[in-house]
C-alpha positions as CSV (number, residue, x, y, z in Angstrom):
1,M,-51.0,45.4,-67.5
2,S,-47.4,46.4,-67.0
3,D,-44.7,44.6,-69.1
4,T,-42.1,45.5,-66.5
5,Q,-40.6,42.5,-64.7
6,Y,-39.2,43.2,-61.2
7,D,-36.8,41.2,-59.1
8,L,-38.6,42.6,-56.0
9,V,-41.7,44.6,-55.3
10,I,-41.9,46.1,-51.8
11,I,-45.2,47.2,-50.4
12,G,-44.7,50.0,-47.8
13,G,-42.2,52.8,-47.9
14,G,-41.4,53.1,-44.2
15,P,-38.1,52.2,-42.5
16,A,-38.3,48.6,-43.5
17,G,-39.6,49.3,-47.0
18,Y,-37.4,52.0,-48.2
19,V,-34.2,50.6,-46.6
20,G,-35.0,47.1,-48.1
21,A,-35.6,48.7,-51.5
22,I,-32.3,50.6,-51.4
23,R,-30.4,47.5,-50.3
24,A,-31.9,45.4,-53.1
25,A,-31.0,48.1,-55.6
26,Q,-27.4,48.2,-54.2
27,L,-27.3,44.5,-55.0
28,G,-28.0,45.2,-58.6
29,R,-31.7,44.2,-58.6
30,K,-34.6,45.9,-60.3
31,V,-36.9,47.1,-57.5
32,A,-40.2,48.8,-57.0
33,C,-41.5,50.3,-53.8
34,I,-45.2,51.2,-53.3
35,E,-46.2,53.5,-50.5
36,M,-49.8,54.4,-49.6
37,E,-49.1,57.9,-48.3
38,R,-45.5,59.2,-48.3
39,A,-42.0,57.8,-48.3
40,G,-40.7,57.3,-44.7
41,G,-44.0,55.7,-43.5
42,T,-45.4,56.2,-40.0
43,C,-42.0,56.6,-38.3
44,L,-40.9,59.5,-40.4
45,N,-44.2,61.2,-41.1
46,W,-46.3,60.4,-38.0
47,G,-44.1,58.9,-35.4
48,C,-40.4,58.9,-34.5
49,I,-39.2,62.1,-36.3
50,P,-42.1,64.6,-35.8
51,T,-42.4,63.6,-32.1
52,K,-38.7,64.3,-31.6
53,A,-39.1,67.7,-33.2
54,L,-42.0,68.4,-30.8
55,L,-39.9,67.2,-27.8
56,K,-37.0,69.4,-28.8
57,S,-39.3,72.4,-28.5
58,A,-40.5,71.2,-25.1
59,D,-36.9,70.7,-23.9
60,L,-35.9,74.2,-25.0
61,Y,-39.0,75.8,-23.4
62,R,-38.1,74.0,-20.1
63,T,-34.5,75.3,-20.4
64,F,-35.6,78.9,-21.0
65,Q,-37.8,78.7,-17.9
66,K,-34.7,77.9,-15.7
67,A,-32.4,80.3,-17.5
68,E,-31.7,82.2,-14.3
69,S,-30.0,79.2,-12.7
70,Y,-27.4,79.5,-15.5
71,G,-26.9,83.2,-14.9
72,L,-29.0,84.3,-17.8
73,S,-31.8,86.9,-17.9
74,V,-34.7,85.9,-20.0
75,T,-38.1,87.7,-19.9
76,G,-41.4,87.1,-21.6
77,V,-40.8,83.4,-22.3
78,G,-43.8,82.0,-24.1
79,F,-44.7,79.7,-27.0
80,D,-46.7,79.6,-30.2
81,F,-48.1,76.1,-30.3
82,T,-49.1,76.4,-34.0
83,K,-45.5,77.2,-34.9
84,I,-44.2,74.3,-32.8
85,V,-46.4,71.9,-34.7
86,A,-45.6,73.5,-38.0
87,R,-41.9,73.1,-37.4
88,S,-42.5,69.4,-36.6
89,R,-44.4,68.9,-39.8
90,N,-41.7,70.7,-41.8
91,V,-39.0,68.4,-40.4
92,S,-41.0,65.4,-41.5
93,N,-41.5,66.9,-45.0
94,Q,-37.8,67.6,-45.3
95,M,-36.9,64.0,-44.3
96,A,-39.6,62.5,-46.6
97,K,-38.1,64.4,-49.5
98,G,-34.8,63.0,-48.6
99,V,-36.1,59.4,-48.7
100,E,-37.7,60.0,-52.0
101,F,-34.4,61.4,-53.3
102,L,-32.5,58.3,-52.1
103,L,-35.0,56.0,-53.8
104,K,-34.6,57.9,-57.1
105,K,-30.8,58.0,-56.7
106,N,-30.7,54.2,-56.3
107,K,-33.0,53.8,-59.3
108,V,-35.9,52.3,-57.3
109,D,-39.3,52.7,-59.1
110,Y,-41.4,54.5,-56.5
111,F,-45.2,54.6,-56.7
112,V,-47.8,56.2,-54.4
113,G,-51.0,54.3,-53.9
114,Q,-52.8,51.4,-52.1
115,A,-51.2,48.1,-53.2
116,Q,-52.7,44.7,-53.2
117,V,-51.1,41.3,-53.7
118,T,-53.5,39.8,-56.3
119,E,-51.6,36.6,-56.6
120,P,-48.0,35.4,-55.9
121,G,-45.8,37.4,-58.3
122,L,-48.4,40.1,-59.1
123,V,-49.1,43.3,-57.3
124,A,-51.9,45.8,-58.2
125,I,-52.0,49.5,-57.4
126,A,-55.6,50.3,-56.5
127,T,-55.5,54.0,-55.9
128,G,-53.7,57.2,-57.0
129,E,-52.0,58.3,-60.1
130,H,-51.0,54.7,-61.0
131,Q,-54.4,53.2,-60.3
132,G,-54.9,50.0,-62.3
133,K,-51.2,49.4,-62.8
134,Y,-50.0,45.8,-62.3
135,L,-46.4,44.9,-61.4
136,R,-45.0,41.5,-62.2
137,T,-42.2,40.4,-59.9
138,A,-40.2,37.4,-58.8
139,R,-40.5,38.3,-55.1
140,I,-42.8,40.4,-53.0
141,M,-41.9,41.9,-49.6
142,L,-44.6,43.2,-47.2
143,C,-43.5,46.2,-45.2
144,T,-46.8,47.8,-44.4
145,G,-46.0,48.3,-40.7
146,Q,-48.5,49.1,-38.0
147,K,-51.1,51.7,-37.1
148,P,-52.4,52.9,-33.7
149,R,-54.7,50.6,-32.0
150,V,-58.1,52.1,-31.0
151,L,-60.4,51.1,-28.1
152,P,-63.7,49.4,-29.1
153,G,-66.6,51.9,-28.8
154,L,-64.4,54.9,-28.6
155,P,-64.2,56.5,-32.1
156,V,-61.3,58.9,-32.7
157,D,-62.4,62.4,-33.6
158,G,-59.2,64.3,-33.1
159,V,-60.8,66.6,-30.5
160,R,-62.1,64.6,-27.6
161,V,-60.4,61.4,-28.5
162,M,-56.9,61.2,-30.2
163,T,-54.3,58.7,-31.1
164,S,-50.7,59.7,-31.6
165,R,-51.4,60.7,-35.2
166,E,-54.0,63.3,-34.2
167,A,-51.8,64.5,-31.3
168,L,-49.0,65.3,-33.8
169,A,-51.3,67.8,-35.6
170,A,-53.0,69.3,-32.6
171,K,-53.9,73.0,-33.0
172,A,-53.5,73.8,-29.3
173,P,-52.5,71.9,-26.1
174,P,-55.7,70.7,-24.3
175,K,-56.2,72.1,-20.8
176,S,-56.4,68.6,-19.4
177,L,-55.5,65.2,-21.0
178,A,-55.8,61.6,-20.0
179,I,-53.3,59.3,-21.7
180,I,-54.3,55.7,-21.7
181,G,-51.2,53.6,-22.0
182,A,-47.8,54.4,-20.6
183,G,-45.4,52.8,-23.1
184,A,-42.9,54.9,-24.9
185,I,-45.5,56.8,-26.9
186,G,-47.7,57.6,-23.9
187,V,-44.7,58.7,-21.8
188,E,-43.3,61.0,-24.5
189,F,-46.7,62.7,-25.1
190,A,-47.2,63.0,-21.4
191,Y,-43.9,64.9,-21.1
192,F,-44.6,67.0,-24.2
193,F,-48.1,68.2,-23.3
194,N,-47.2,68.8,-19.6
195,A,-44.3,71.0,-20.7
196,F,-46.8,73.3,-22.4
197,G,-49.2,73.6,-19.5
198,T,-51.6,70.7,-20.0
199,K,-52.7,68.9,-16.8
200,V,-51.7,65.4,-17.8
201,T,-53.0,62.1,-16.2
202,L,-51.0,59.1,-17.4
203,I,-52.7,55.7,-16.9
204,E,-51.2,52.3,-17.2
205,M,-52.9,48.9,-16.6
206,L,-49.6,47.1,-15.8
207,P,-47.7,47.6,-12.6
208,Q,-45.2,50.2,-14.0
209,I,-44.9,52.8,-16.6
210,L,-42.7,51.7,-19.5
211,P,-43.6,48.1,-18.8
212,V,-40.7,46.7,-20.9
213,E,-38.1,48.6,-19.1
214,D,-36.2,47.8,-15.9
215,E,-38.3,48.2,-12.8
216,E,-35.9,50.6,-11.1
217,V,-35.7,52.9,-14.1
218,A,-39.5,53.0,-14.4
219,R,-40.0,53.7,-10.8
220,L,-37.5,56.7,-10.8
221,L,-39.0,58.0,-14.1
222,Q,-42.4,58.0,-12.5
223,R,-41.0,59.9,-9.5
224,S,-39.5,62.4,-11.9
225,F,-42.9,62.8,-13.6
226,D,-44.6,63.3,-10.3
227,K,-42.2,66.2,-9.6
228,Q,-43.0,67.6,-13.0
229,G,-46.7,67.7,-12.2
230,I,-47.7,64.6,-14.3
231,S,-50.2,62.4,-12.4
232,T,-49.4,58.8,-13.0
233,H,-51.6,55.8,-12.2
234,T,-50.2,52.3,-12.6
235,G,-52.1,49.0,-12.1
236,T,-55.1,51.0,-13.2
237,K,-57.8,50.2,-15.8
238,C,-60.0,52.8,-17.7
239,E,-63.6,51.9,-17.7
240,N,-67.0,53.5,-18.6
241,I,-65.5,56.1,-20.9
242,R,-68.1,58.8,-21.8
243,V,-67.4,61.3,-24.5
244,G,-69.4,64.5,-24.2
245,A,-69.5,67.7,-26.2
246,E,-67.0,69.6,-24.0
247,S,-65.2,66.8,-22.0
248,V,-64.5,63.1,-21.5
249,K,-65.4,61.3,-18.3
250,L,-63.8,58.0,-17.4
251,D,-63.5,55.7,-14.4
252,L,-60.0,54.9,-13.1
253,V,-60.3,51.4,-11.5
254,K,-57.6,50.2,-9.2
255,D,-57.9,47.3,-6.7
256,G,-61.6,47.2,-7.4
257,A,-62.1,50.9,-6.4
258,A,-63.3,53.4,-9.1
259,T,-62.5,57.1,-9.2
260,E,-64.0,59.4,-11.8
261,L,-61.8,61.6,-13.9
262,E,-63.0,64.3,-16.2
263,V,-60.6,65.7,-18.9
264,E,-60.9,67.8,-22.0
265,T,-59.2,65.1,-24.2
266,V,-58.2,61.5,-24.1
267,L,-55.1,60.2,-26.0
268,V,-55.2,56.5,-26.7
269,A,-51.7,54.9,-26.6
270,V,-52.6,51.3,-26.0
271,G,-50.4,49.8,-28.7
272,I,-50.5,49.2,-32.5
273,T,-52.0,46.8,-34.9
274,S,-50.9,45.5,-38.3
275,N,-51.7,47.3,-41.6
276,L,-53.3,44.4,-43.4
277,D,-56.4,46.1,-44.8
278,A,-57.1,45.1,-48.4
279,L,-53.5,43.9,-48.7
280,F,-54.4,40.5,-50.1
281,S,-56.9,39.3,-52.7
282,A,-59.0,36.3,-52.0
283,K,-56.4,34.2,-53.9
284,V,-53.7,34.9,-51.4
285,Q,-53.8,33.3,-47.9
286,V,-50.8,34.4,-45.9
287,E,-50.6,32.8,-42.4
288,T,-50.8,35.2,-39.5
289,D,-50.6,34.9,-35.7
290,R,-52.5,37.4,-33.5
291,G,-52.6,39.8,-36.4
292,F,-48.9,39.6,-37.3
293,V,-47.6,38.0,-40.5
294,K,-45.7,34.8,-39.7
295,V,-42.3,34.4,-41.3
296,G,-39.6,31.8,-41.3
297,T,-35.9,32.4,-40.4
298,D,-35.5,33.6,-44.0
299,Y,-38.3,36.2,-43.6
300,Q,-40.5,34.2,-46.1
301,T,-44.2,33.9,-45.3
302,S,-46.3,30.8,-45.7
303,V,-46.7,31.7,-49.4
304,P,-43.5,31.0,-51.4
305,G,-42.0,34.2,-52.9
306,I,-43.8,36.5,-50.5
307,Y,-41.7,37.9,-47.7
308,A,-42.4,40.2,-44.8
309,A,-40.1,42.5,-42.7
310,G,-40.5,45.2,-40.1
311,D,-43.3,45.9,-37.6
312,I,-45.7,43.7,-39.6
313,Q,-43.8,40.7,-38.1
314,G,-44.7,41.7,-34.6
315,P,-42.7,43.2,-31.7
316,P,-40.3,44.9,-31.1
317,W,-42.0,47.7,-33.0
318,L,-39.0,49.9,-33.5
319,A,-37.8,51.6,-36.7
320,H,-34.2,50.5,-36.3
321,V,-35.3,46.9,-35.8
322,A,-37.4,47.2,-39.0
323,M,-34.4,48.4,-40.9
324,H,-32.3,45.5,-39.6
325,R,-35.0,43.0,-40.6
326,A,-35.4,44.4,-44.1
327,I,-31.7,44.4,-44.8
328,H,-31.3,40.8,-43.7
329,A,-34.5,39.7,-45.6
330,V,-33.2,41.2,-48.8
331,E,-29.6,39.9,-48.4
332,G,-31.0,36.5,-47.7
333,M,-33.5,36.3,-50.6
334,F,-30.8,37.2,-53.1
335,G,-28.2,34.9,-51.6
336,H,-25.9,37.7,-50.5
337,A,-25.7,36.6,-46.8
338,A,-27.4,34.3,-44.5
339,P,-30.4,36.2,-43.0
340,K,-30.5,36.9,-39.3
341,Q,-33.5,37.6,-37.1
342,V,-33.3,40.3,-34.4
343,G,-31.0,39.7,-31.5
344,L,-29.7,42.6,-29.5
345,F,-31.4,46.0,-30.0
346,P,-31.6,49.2,-28.0
347,G,-34.9,50.7,-26.8
348,C,-35.3,54.4,-26.3
349,T,-37.8,56.8,-24.8
350,Y,-37.3,60.5,-25.4
351,S,-38.9,62.2,-22.4
352,Q,-36.8,64.1,-20.0
353,P,-35.2,62.4,-18.3
354,Q,-34.6,60.0,-21.3
355,V,-34.6,56.2,-21.0
356,A,-32.5,53.8,-23.0
357,S,-31.8,50.1,-22.5
358,I,-30.4,47.0,-24.2
359,G,-30.3,43.4,-23.1
360,L,-31.9,41.9,-20.0
361,T,-33.6,43.6,-17.1
362,E,-32.7,42.7,-13.6
363,K,-36.1,41.0,-13.1
364,I,-35.5,38.7,-16.1
365,C,-32.0,37.9,-14.7
366,K,-33.5,36.9,-11.4
367,E,-36.2,34.8,-13.1
368,R,-33.6,32.9,-15.1
369,G,-31.5,32.3,-12.0
370,L,-28.4,33.9,-13.5
371,S,-25.4,34.7,-11.4
372,Y,-24.9,38.5,-11.8
373,K,-23.8,41.7,-10.2
374,V,-25.3,45.2,-10.7
375,G,-23.1,48.3,-11.1
376,K,-24.8,51.7,-10.9
377,F,-23.3,55.1,-11.3
378,P,-25.4,58.4,-10.8
379,F,-25.0,61.3,-13.1
380,M,-24.8,63.6,-10.0
381,A,-21.3,62.2,-9.6
382,V,-20.3,63.1,-13.2
383,G,-18.5,66.5,-13.6
384,K,-20.0,67.2,-17.1
385,A,-23.5,66.5,-15.8
386,V,-23.0,68.8,-12.8
387,A,-21.6,71.5,-15.0
388,A,-24.6,71.2,-17.4
389,G,-27.0,71.3,-14.5
390,D,-28.6,68.0,-15.6
391,T,-27.8,65.4,-12.9
392,E,-30.9,63.4,-12.8
393,G,-30.6,59.6,-13.4
394,F,-27.9,56.9,-13.5
395,V,-26.3,54.2,-15.6
396,K,-27.1,50.6,-14.5
397,V,-25.0,47.7,-15.8
398,I,-25.9,44.1,-15.2
399,A,-23.0,41.7,-15.6
400,E,-22.7,38.0,-15.4
401,M,-20.2,36.9,-12.7
402,P,-17.4,36.0,-12.6
403,S,-17.0,36.4,-16.3
404,G,-18.0,40.0,-16.6
405,K,-20.2,39.4,-19.6
406,I,-22.6,42.2,-20.1
407,L,-26.2,41.0,-19.7
408,G,-28.1,44.3,-19.8
409,V,-27.7,48.1,-19.5
410,H,-30.3,50.6,-18.4
411,I,-29.8,54.4,-18.5
412,L,-32.0,57.1,-17.1
413,G,-30.9,60.7,-17.7
414,G,-29.9,63.3,-20.2
415,E,-28.6,61.9,-23.5
416,A,-29.4,58.4,-22.5
417,T,-30.5,57.5,-26.0
418,E,-27.1,58.5,-27.4
419,L,-25.0,56.9,-24.6
420,I,-26.6,53.4,-25.0
421,A,-24.8,52.9,-28.4
422,E,-21.5,52.1,-26.7
423,Y,-22.9,49.2,-24.8
424,G,-24.8,48.0,-27.9
425,L,-21.5,47.7,-29.7
426,A,-19.8,46.2,-26.7
427,M,-22.4,43.5,-26.4
428,Q,-22.4,42.8,-30.1
429,L,-18.7,42.2,-30.0
430,G,-18.8,40.1,-26.8
431,A,-16.9,42.6,-24.7
432,T,-17.0,42.5,-20.9
433,V,-17.3,45.1,-18.2
434,D,-13.6,45.0,-17.9
435,D,-13.2,45.9,-21.5
436,I,-15.5,48.9,-21.0
437,H,-13.4,49.9,-17.9
438,H,-10.1,49.6,-19.8
439,T,-11.5,51.8,-22.6
440,I,-10.5,55.4,-21.7
441,H,-13.5,57.7,-21.6
442,A,-12.8,61.4,-22.2
443,H,-13.1,63.8,-19.3
444,P,-15.4,65.6,-18.8
445,T,-18.1,63.7,-20.6
446,L,-21.4,62.0,-19.7
447,S,-19.9,58.8,-21.0
448,E,-17.6,58.6,-18.0
449,A,-20.7,57.2,-16.2
450,L,-20.6,54.2,-18.6
451,G,-17.1,53.3,-17.5
452,E,-17.7,53.9,-13.8
453,A,-20.9,51.8,-13.9
454,A,-18.8,48.9,-15.4
455,L,-16.3,49.3,-12.6
456,A,-19.1,49.3,-10.1
457,T,-20.0,45.7,-11.0
458,R,-16.6,44.8,-9.6
459,G,-17.1,47.1,-6.6
460,Q,-14.3,49.3,-7.9
461,A,-16.0,52.6,-8.9
462,I,-13.7,55.5,-8.2
463,H,-15.9,58.6,-8.1
464,I,-18.5,57.4,-5.7
């Protein structure tokens, strides 16, 4: 049994875990971080980062295909899918090494293996090089995150049935693919595989793709996908899924009517579930709610001395939210600052066109009976977008009236995921649409649309 006494042991080395460990070390605490696979967790190794590398390849391939419209001559455009996937994996490996370096630099003891909370104040490492090692600690923070949810009776084999993890290591694009679930993960993979010639069918049980986004944004993204050749089905259930040796058959059921679909592969993107397997011994009973670990305002669980941060708490399941949660949990537990739970946060989807949002949707504003105005400005009226040949989409600002307080912002279009940051800062500081308008935006830039949309809430947009 280890004689080392830690101030904090963190289980999980993803965005919440490694960020929390580094912050605790910055506060002068002795910290250990235990990760089951590799530093960076799902986000860095099997989620956010590798998917963006794949999507960059798809974007470039699409650009090459329309090179003639830019006055360029390109012949023999093709792709090597193996190299595309290999580049994605190399990007993840590079980033994981970077996280491991940061942990070492901050003097965090880093262990690879399956960890278990055997009792409050004691963590065991059950697998790997340090198997059988026990760490004594004043505090434990659970940051084990989530894993893809699977459908009952539909085992994942990586060939006929995949989750996002298997899709990230695919050896070749399937000829046809049904994606069950049209949240951000489903939408991004739909765009990616379609770009490389797969016949994609995107299926969502709820009334719109990207169910958490503004209805107008979702509707126009679906229209864009239709033009790209992606078949989208909303308000549709998947039933009677039959996996064969060469294909998968499933019934698409909408309004009581069933249509059979046959595809080479099915990708299940119906959400995620907490990583709680073997995390606790029989001596430790941490309260959960619908599979998520319940925490108080200080991120402490029902067991004193055991905290939890990140996706394991429940939605929103976003890496930047997990980092925020971990920092506030650590600063709170060591008395550095009063811990805060998540307030404003941006949501991003990296298809083309991109989607980014923060704050309330128009539907929620209506439901709450708020007094508001909507300001919209299309990228087709922005000189930089026209010059770049990328005019699809718009900026939509929802402002409380007459105060001008920003209630929500929704962007569809190129670089939407970068542009949303300005409104995130504005809302955090309590700025109004008038403050946005009075901030000079460089010309020509895509960000001009942010200022014009703010003006549009007052009926004063200049360039439309």
